[in-house]
Structure formats: structure tokens, C-alpha cells
C-alpha positions in Angstrom: -30.2 12.9 -9.1 -31.1 8.7 -8.6 -30.9 7.0 -4.8 -28.5 4.6 -6.8 -26.3 7.1 -7.7 -26.6 9.0 -4.3 -25.7 5.0 -3.1 -22.8 4.6 -5.0 -21.0 7.9 -3.9 -19.4 7.4 -0.6 -15.7 8.7 -0.9 -15.2 12.1 0.8 -12.6 13.8 -0.8 -10.0 15.4 1.8 -7.8 18.4 2.3 -4.1 18.1 2.7 -2.7 19.5 5.2 1.0 19.3 6.9 1.6 16.6 4.5 -1.4 14.6 4.6 -4.5 14.0 4.1 -7.6 15.4 6.4 -11.2 15.2 6.7 -12.2 16.4 10.7 -15.6 15.1 11.3 -18.6 16.9 10.9 -17.3 19.1 8.0 -20.0 20.3 5.6 -19.7 18.1 2.3 -20.3 18.9 -1.5 -21.1 17.1 -4.7 -18.9 16.0 -7.0 -19.9 14.6 -10.4 -18.6 12.5 -13.2 -20.2 15.2 -16.2 -19.8 12.4 -18.7 -22.4 10.1 -16.8 -24.1 12.7 -14.6 -23.6 10.8 -11.4 -22.2 11.7 -8.1 -19.2 9.9 -7.6 -18.0 11.5 -4.4 -18.3 14.1 -1.7 -15.6 16.9 -1.1 -15.0 18.4 2.3 -15.8 21.8 2.8 -13.3 23.9 4.8 -14.4 26.5 7.3 -11.9 29.1 8.8 -10.8 26.1 11.6 -9.7 24.0 8.6 -8.2 27.1 6.8 -6.2 28.2 10.5 -4.5 25.0 10.3 -3.6 25.0 7.0 -2.0 28.2 7.1 -0.4 27.6 10.5 1.2 24.9 9.1 2.7 26.5 6.1 4.0 29.3 8.6 5.7 27.0 10.8 7.0 25.2 7.0 8.2 28.4 5.7 11.3 29.0 7.8 12.7 26.3 7.3 11.9 26.1 3.4 13.4 29.4 2.6 16.5 29.0 4.5 17.1 26.0 2.4 19.4 26.3 -0.4 18.4 26.7 -3.8 20.2 23.7 -5.1 18.3 21.5 -2.8 14.8 23.3 -3.7 15.7 23.0 -7.2 16.4 19.3 -6.5 13.2 18.6 -5.2 11.3 20.8 -7.9 13.3 18.6 -10.6 12.2 15.4 -8.6 8.8 16.7 -8.9 9.1 17.1 -12.3 10.2 13.9 -13.1 7.5 12.2 -11.6 4.9 14.2 -13.1 6.0 13.5 -16.7 6.3 9.8 -15.6 2.6 9.5 -14.2 0.8 12.4 -16.3 -1.4 10.3 -17.9 -3.0 8.8 -14.7 -3.5 13.0 -13.6 -5.3 13.2 -16.9 -7.6 10.7 -16.0 -8.4 12.0 -12.5 -9.0 15.6 -14.5 -11.4 14.1 -17.2 -13.0 12.0 -14.5 -14.5 15.1 -12.8 -13.9 18.0 -15.3 -15.4 16.1 -18.6 -12.6 17.1 -20.7 -11.3 14.9 -23.3 -8.2 12.9 -22.2 -6.1 14.6 -24.9 -7.0 17.9 -23.9 -6.4 16.7 -19.7 -3.0 16.3 -21.2 -2.7 19.3 -23.3 -3.4 21.1 -20.0 -1.0 19.2 -17.8 1.9 19.9 -20.5 1.2 23.6 -20.7 1.4 23.6 -16.4 4.8 21.6 -17.0 6.0 24.3 -18.7 5.8 26.9 -16.1 7.4 24.1 -13.8 10.3 23.8 -16.3 10.7 27.5 -16.4 10.8 28.2 -12.8 13.6 25.7 -12.3 15.5 28.1 -13.1 15.0 30.0 -10.5 18.8 30.4 -9.5 19.1 32.5 -12.6 16.2 34.6 -12.2 16.7 35.5 -8.5 20.2 36.9 -8.9 20.5 40.0 -7.3 22.5 43.3 -8.6 25.7 44.7 -7.3 27.3 47.9 -7.9 30.8 48.6 -6.4 32.0 51.8 -5.1 29.0 53.3 -5.9 31.0 56.3 -3.8 34.0 56.2 -2.0 34.1 52.8 -0.3 30.4 52.2 -0.5 29.0 49.5 -2.3 25.3 48.7 -2.9 23.6 45.3 -3.6 20.2 44.1 -4.2 18.5 40.6 -3.8 14.7 39.4 -3.6 13.3 37.4 -0.4 9.9 35.5 -0.2 6.9 37.1 1.0 5.7 33.6 3.1 2.3 32.1 3.0 0.7 32.6 -0.6 -2.5 31.5 -1.3 -3.9 30.2 -4.8 -7.6 30.0 -5.4 -7.9 28.3 -9.0 -10.9 27.6 -11.1 -12.7 24.3 -12.3 -11.9 24.9 -16.1 -8.0 23.9 -15.9 -7.5 22.1 -12.7 -3.9 21.4 -12.8 -3.2 24.0 -15.4 -3.6 27.0 -13.7 -2.6 25.8 -9.9 0.8 25.3 -12.1 0.9 28.2 -13.5 1.5 29.8 -9.8 2.6 27.2 -7.3 6.0 26.3 -8.9 7.2 29.8 -9.5 6.2 30.3 -5.4 7.7 27.0 -4.1 11.0 27.9 -6.7 11.3 31.4 -4.7 11.0 30.2 -1.2 7.4 30.6 0.0 5.1 28.0 1.0 1.3 27.2 -0.3 -2.1 26.7 0.8 -4.3 25.8 -2.4 -8.2 26.3 -2.9 -8.9 24.1 -5.9 -12.7 24.4 -7.4 -15.1 22.4 -5.1 -16.3 21.0 -8.3 -13.4 18.7 -9.5 -11.2 18.8 -6.5 -9.2 15.6 -6.8 -6.3 17.1 -9.0 -5.0 19.4 -6.6 -4.6 16.4 -3.7 -2.8 14.4 -6.8 -0.1 17.0 -7.0 0.1 17.2 -3.0 1.0 13.8 -2.9 3.2 13.9 -5.8 4.8 16.5 -4.2 5.7 14.9 -1.2 6.7 11.7 -2.9 9.6 14.1 -4.5 10.4 15.1 -1.4 9.0 18.5 -0.2 8.6 18.6 3.3 5.5 18.8 5.6 3.6 21.9 5.4 5.3 23.6 2.4 2.0 23.0 0.2 -0.9 22.5 1.5 -4.6 21.9 -0.2 -8.0 23.1 1.4 -11.0 22.0 -0.1 -14.1 24.2 -0.1 -16.0 27.1 -1.1 -16.7 30.6 -0.5 -15.9 30.6 3.3 -12.7 29.1 2.5 -11.8 31.9 0.1 -12.8 33.9 2.5 -11.3 32.7 5.3 -8.2 33.1 3.3 -8.5 36.7 2.7 -9.0 37.6 6.2 -6.4 35.4 7.6 -3.7 37.7 8.7 -0.8 35.5 8.0 -1.3 35.1 4.2 0.6 37.5 2.6 -0.5 37.6 -0.9 -3.3 35.4 -3.5 -3.5 34.5 -7.0 -6.7 34.2 -8.5 -8.5 32.8 -11.5 -12.3 32.9 -12.4 -14.7 35.1 -13.8 -14.8 39.0 -13.4 -17.1 39.9 -10.5 -15.3 37.7 -8.1 -12.1 38.5 -9.1 -12.9 42.5 -8.9 -14.3 41.9 -5.6 -11.1 39.3 -4.5 -8.7 41.9 -5.6 -10.2 44.8 -3.6 -10.5 42.7 -0.4 -7.3 41.5 -0.7 -5.7 44.6 -1.2 -7.7 46.4 1.6 -6.6 43.5 4.1 -2.4 44.6 2.9 -1.9 41.5 0.9 -0.4 41.2 -2.6 -2.9 40.2 -5.1 -3.1 39.0 -8.5 -6.8 38.3 -9.9 -7.3 36.9 -13.3 -11.2 37.1 -14.7 -13.4 36.5 -17.6 -13.3 37.3 -21.2 -14.8 37.7 -24.4 -11.8 36.7 -26.9 -12.9 38.1 -30.6 -11.3 36.7 -33.3 -10.7 39.2 -35.9 -10.9 37.6 -40.1 -9.8 40.1 -42.7 -11.2 39.3 -46.6 -7.6 38.0 -47.5 -7.0 35.5 -44.5 -7.0 31.8 -45.8 -10.3 30.6 -44.9 -9.8 27.0 -44.5 -7.1 27.5 -42.0 -9.5 30.5 -40.2 -12.3 27.8 -39.9 -10.2 25.0 -38.5 -9.1 27.7 -36.0 -12.5 28.7 -35.1 -13.5 25.1 -34.7 -10.3 24.4 -32.4 -10.3 27.8 -30.2 -14.1 27.7 -30.1 -14.7 23.8 -28.8 -12.0 22.6 -27.4 -12.7 22.0 -23.7 -16.3 22.6 -24.4 -15.5 26.4 -24.5 -14.6 26.2 -21.3 -11.7 28.2 -21.2 -11.0 31.7 -20.7 -8.6 32.0 -23.9 -11.6 30.4 -25.8 -12.7 32.2 -28.9 -15.9 33.3 -28.3 -16.5 35.8 -31.1 -15.8 35.5 -34.6 -15.6 39.0 -36.4 -15.5 38.6 -39.9 -15.2 41.8 -42.3 -17.2 41.0 -45.4 -17.1 40.1 -48.2 -16.2 36.4 -46.8 -18.7 35.8 -43.8 -21.0 33.5 -46.0 -18.2 30.8 -47.4 -16.7 31.3 -43.7 -20.0 30.4 -41.8 -20.2 27.4 -44.3 -16.3 26.4 -43.7 -17.3 26.4 -40.0 -20.7 24.8 -40.0 -19.0 22.0 -42.1 -16.3 21.0 -39.7 -18.6 21.1 -36.7 -20.5 18.4 -38.6 -17.9 15.9 -38.4 -17.2 16.7 -34.4 -17.9 14.1 -31.8 -19.4 14.8 -29.0 -19.5 12.6 -25.9 -17.3 10.7 -23.0 -13.6 12.1 -22.8 -12.5 8.6 -22.2 -13.6 7.1 -25.5 -11.6 9.1 -28.4 -14.2 11.9 -28.4 -13.6 15.3 -30.1 -15.5 17.5 -26.6 -16.7 16.2 -23.9 -19.6 17.5 -21.6 -20.0 20.7 -19.4 -18.6 20.4 -16.0 -22.2 20.6 -14.0 -25.7 19.9 -15.2 -26.5 23.7 -13.6 -23.8 25.2 -16.1 -24.6 23.3 -18.8 -28.2 24.7 -18.5 -27.2 27.9 -18.2 -25.1 28.0 -21.6 -27.9 26.1 -23.2 -30.2 29.3 -22.7 -28.3 31.7 -24.7 -29.6 29.9 -27.6 -33.0 30.8 -27.6 -32.0 34.1 -26.1 -30.0 34.3 -30.0 -33.1 34.0 -31.9 -35.3 36.5 -29.8 -32.8 39.1 -30.3 -32.6 38.2 -34.1 -29.5 36.2 -34.1 -29.6 33.1 -37.0 -29.0 29.7 -35.2 -26.9 28.1 -37.5 -26.2 24.8 -35.4 -28.0 24.3 -32.2 -26.2 22.0 -29.8 -29.2 20.9 -27.9 -29.9 18.3 -30.5 -26.3 16.5 -30.4 -26.1 12.9 -30.1 -23.6 12.0 -27.5 -21.2 9.2 -27.4 -22.2 8.4 -23.7 -24.6 8.2 -21.2 -27.4 9.8 -21.4 -27.6 11.7 -17.9 -24.6 13.4 -19.0 -24.1 17.1 -19.0 -24.0 17.4 -22.8 -24.7 20.3 -25.3 -22.9 20.0 -28.6 -21.0 22.9 -30.5 -22.9 25.6 -31.6 -22.6 28.2 -34.1 -24.9 31.8 -34.0 -24.8 34.1 -37.1 -25.5 37.9 -37.2 -25.4 38.2 -33.2 -26.2 41.8 -32.6 -23.4 43.5 -30.2 -26.6 44.7 -28.1 -27.1 40.9 -27.1 -26.6 39.3 -24.1 -24.9 36.6 -26.3 -22.4 38.7 -27.2 -21.5 41.0 -24.1 -21.6 38.4 -21.7 -19.1 35.7 -21.2 -21.0 32.3 -22.1 -18.0 29.9 -20.4 -19.6 27.1 -22.9 -19.4 25.8 -26.9 -21.1 28.5 -28.1 -19.1 30.1 -31.1 -20.7 33.7 -32.3 -20.4 35.3 -35.9 -20.4 39.5 -36.0 -20.2 40.5 -39.6 -18.1 43.9 -40.1 -17.7 46.0 -43.0 -14.0 46.8 -42.6 -10.7 46.6 -40.4 -11.2 49.5 -38.8 -15.0 48.3 -37.4 -13.7 45.3 -36.3 -10.9 46.9 -34.2 -13.4 49.4 -32.5 -15.7 46.3 -31.7 -13.0 44.7 -30.1 -12.0 47.8 -28.2 -15.4 48.5 -27.1 -16.0 45.7 -24.9 -15.1 45.2 -21.1 -12.9 42.5 -21.3 -9.2 42.5 -22.5 -7.9 38.9 -22.4 -7.1 37.4 -25.7 -7.6 38.2 -29.3 -6.8 37.0 -32.3 -6.3 38.6 -36.1 -6.5 36.3 -39.3 -5.1 37.8 -42.2 -1.9 37.5 -45.2 -1.3 40.9 -44.8 1.8 41.7 -42.3 0.9 45.7 -42.2 -2.5 45.4 -41.0 -1.3 42.2 -38.1 1.1 44.8 -37.3 -1.3 47.7 -37.0 -3.8 45.6 -35.0 -0.9 44.7 -32.9 -0.4 48.5 -31.7 -4.2 49.6 -32.2 -6.0 46.7 -29.8 -6.6 47.4 -26.3 -5.7 43.6 -25.2 -3.3 42.1 -23.2 -2.3 38.6 -25.4 -2.8 38.4 -29.4 -2.3 36.2 -31.9 -1.6 36.5 -35.5 -3.1 33.4 -37.2 -2.9 32.3 -33.8 -6.3 31.6 -32.6 -5.6 30.9 -28.9 -2.6 33.5 -28.0 -1.4 31.9 -24.7 2.5 32.7 -23.9 5.1 30.2 -23.6 6.5 30.2 -19.5 9.3 32.3 -20.2 6.9 35.5 -21.1 3.7 36.2 -18.6 -0.2 35.4 -19.0 -2.3 38.3 -18.2 -5.4 40.4 -19.8 -6.0 44.0 -19.7 -9.2 45.6 -18.4 -11.9 43.7 -16.9 -9.9 40.9 -17.2 -7.1 41.4 -14.8 -6.8 43.4 -11.3 -3.2 43.9 -10.5 -0.4 44.9 -12.0 1.6 41.7 -12.0 1.2 39.1 -14.7 1.0 35.0 -13.7 4.1 33.5 -14.8 7.3 34.4 -16.6 9.5 36.7 -14.6 6.6 39.0 -13.2 5.8 35.8 -11.4 9.0 35.9 -9.3 8.6 39.4 -8.6 5.1 38.9 -7.7 6.3 36.5 -5.1 9.2 38.0 -3.8 10.3 41.2 -2.3 13.7 43.2 -3.2 16.1 44.3 -0.5 18.7 46.9 -1.3 21.8 46.9 1.0 24.3 49.5 1.1 27.7 48.9 2.7 30.5 50.8 3.7 33.4 48.8 5.8 35.5 50.8 8.6 37.9 53.4 7.2 40.1 55.7 9.2 39.2 58.5 6.9 35.4 58.1 7.1 35.0 62.1 6.9 33.8 62.7 10.5 30.3 64.1 11.4 28.1 65.9 8.8 24.5 66.2 9.0 24.4 67.0 5.5 22.6 64.8 3.2 24.7 61.8 2.0 26.3 62.3 -1.1 28.1 60.2 -4.0 31.6 61.3 -4.1 
């Protein structure tokens, strides 16, 4: 990084604790970049245990009053937040693009998916409604209700700095919990923007807090006895470790990990539709999506025509600054760009055919940006790391198989089970696929099968740890605990002393 770039990066991005920015003296700092310019634009304050302690303490102080607030009042505050967010979402999109690099239209799409969860959460009085059984025994009634957990922690990734936190915090807040959010240190400002907007909507101080930071902050949240639950999205190795540590500490935990999403293409599929879908799902957000399609499994014959169609569409894509109306932006950091690009040479060494090499792209943006254009690799061996590892970038692999059965076996043989899709005009094959594939989220002629907010998001196998998925009714179950109450009012005919096991009569 040049000296001029360093000098132009005086801004410090603080925490948000107890309703206000917090920037303690002597804090460690991390760099924040504009990926399209390749320059450092700010420094983010990195939390230590003391900062986490202050945030958790603020959330704990706020919990009794927030959880006791009437449903109508909590709902009104979240409705106000929804209206403010909808009116100012363009502003948030600009914040996301400036630090993540994704194009503005994609940033707006991310916000829209987060809004869906918020709007679903606004119906929480119906979702949290308890059950009542009258006269289960003579003069005895039973009713149940759900109560919030307390202080809930959210650890979110860089690729969706608004959407992923919104998978969790609207549900947590609606259920009466307080929140400590630890966003990615790569693009931390979206979390602060959301915190300030929640305050403007009337959320009481301390109910929603943001601690910026890295592994040190995460470790402190996992170890803190005042944190009741942890929600995480990130890579599989970290998800597995976090799940184990949080569960050992007695916390409720949901940890969503990595993916290697396959798109199975049968010979009867509409190849124009498939080629469009592969490009959209493979290169949107520069492939930095846990639901991106990274492997096209083409059942022969038809692979040659499909590769030709994908290649033709790739030639029309504009890679560049997300604020210039381009199709695809840069990767989030220089280091990540270099790691993703390294798979291209690896593919050649493993015998694959590099059809389009994204390293040759001419971007519509500053030369110093973290650019890697869309990349297409054909005939990828399933033993290659290009196939087995999560690349998390704009690299689309094509694997050729001879039958539907071989394609399903290939999908099921992988360590991940996040999302998958089948493209076909055969309803019978699609129905078989839904039953036979061992993956949590399935698309039929839909390349990115992210469920709507009133269902739930989550994969299988090494893509998810914990038995409760994100958002939907499962989200409310995660952020609450059930109580069951058995009631009998005094009656002269109570029956006297009986040491036997209680009976229903």
C-alpha cells in the first residue's frame, strides 16, 4: 500500500455499545479497504475482552426491561425500523459496496433478503403464541409459552454484512432477547449503520450492540458466561470449532459452515436457461456466496454445448467498480483474490481445461483493485482441490458424468450439503432428486435455492452444526425456551394424601 493511501485513511470505525459509538484509547486497529480502488480507507477498532465485557454487560442490563416490554411496543419499534430501512436502503447499499466491493444492485438484493426476514419477524405475536389444554385431568389445566434466552451473540461473515445479521437479529429482538453482533472486520460499517438506525427507530440503549474485532473478540464472546447463545456463519473449520466450544460452555449454538454447491444438468434441460443460471449463480457477488453454484455437473451428451453457451455469456460480463453499473465487482481483499486465482494454475496441473482465465480481465476500475474476472474450468477431476475445496470466488467448474445416477452419487459424496439444484424438464427425475440428494436446500430449475423467510435456511453435513436452522419458525425456537405450566385451583374435593404417581382422570 502506498504512503498516500495510508495518509488518506484517518477514519476509525468504532464499536456500538449501550446506544452510542465507542472508541477506546489504545485499541488495536485493523485495515479496511475499498476493494475496487485497492486502497485503505479506514481503520476498524478491534475489540479485546474488556470491550466484549462492556457490550455484554450493556445487553444484560437492557434485557429485563426489553423482554418485559409488551409485544405491541416491541412490534411498533421493529415496524419503525422496517420503514426507516426501506426508505434509506440505497444509503446502506453504498456502505456495503464501498467495503465489500459487490455491485450496488447486488447490495440492494442482499438488503431485500434481510428485509424479508425482518417482515417475517414482525408477525412474532402469532409465532410465539403458546398452547393451552383445558381439563387434562379433573380440574387441571396445562398451558405453555416461550421466553427469550437473554444476551444473544451473532458472529457474521464479510460476504453479506447486512443480510446475514438480519437472518438473526430481527428474530432475536422480536422474541425479547438483547444482541451483541460481531461483524467481519473486513466490512464493518454496515453493522454500525444498522445499529444507529435501530436506535433512531426507538430501540432502547443496550438492546443492540456491535463489537468490532477479530478472533480475540469471538473468543471472548464464546467464553463469556453472560452470553446465552451464539449464531455464526462462516467457513466449515471455524464453524465446527465454534460449535464445539460454545456447546461445551453450555450455550445454545447454530453454526453455518461452507459449501460446494452442485448444479446437476440433465440432457433434456433447456441449455439456454441453464447457461444463464450458471453464469448468474456462479459469478454473482464475485462468487463470494455460500449459495453460489461452484460446480456444474453435466450429464452427457450436452456438456460441449453447455460450456459453449456459458462461455459466450461470460464474454459479455463487465467486471469493475460496483458503483459504475458493472456486472461483477472485485474480491474483498488482495489476499483472498490471490488465493482464489491460485486455483487456476492448480487446475491446469491437475489436467483440467481452463476455458476462461479470469486473471486476464480488463476491469472497469482502478488498476490497484482486487480484480479477478469470471473463470470457467472444464473437465475438472474430482480428485483436484479445485473440485473438493470451497474456493469462494468467481471460479465455475464443469464435471462431466454419463448418467443421472452418477451425478447424484457425485453430489452426495462430498463433505458439504448446503445447496444444490437440478435442471431438467423431467418431473419424475426432479422428484427423485429431491428425495435422493443429501443436501439441505434444493432447487428445481432454480440455481440459488435460498428459502423465503417463512421457511428456514440451513444445510446438511459439514455445512451446518446444530439442529436449528436460521430464521423461519426454527429461528424463533432457537431464540426462546418453552415453559409448561400445570394448574389446579383449590377445590374441597382435592382427594387427600396419595403418594402414588399422579394420574390423569
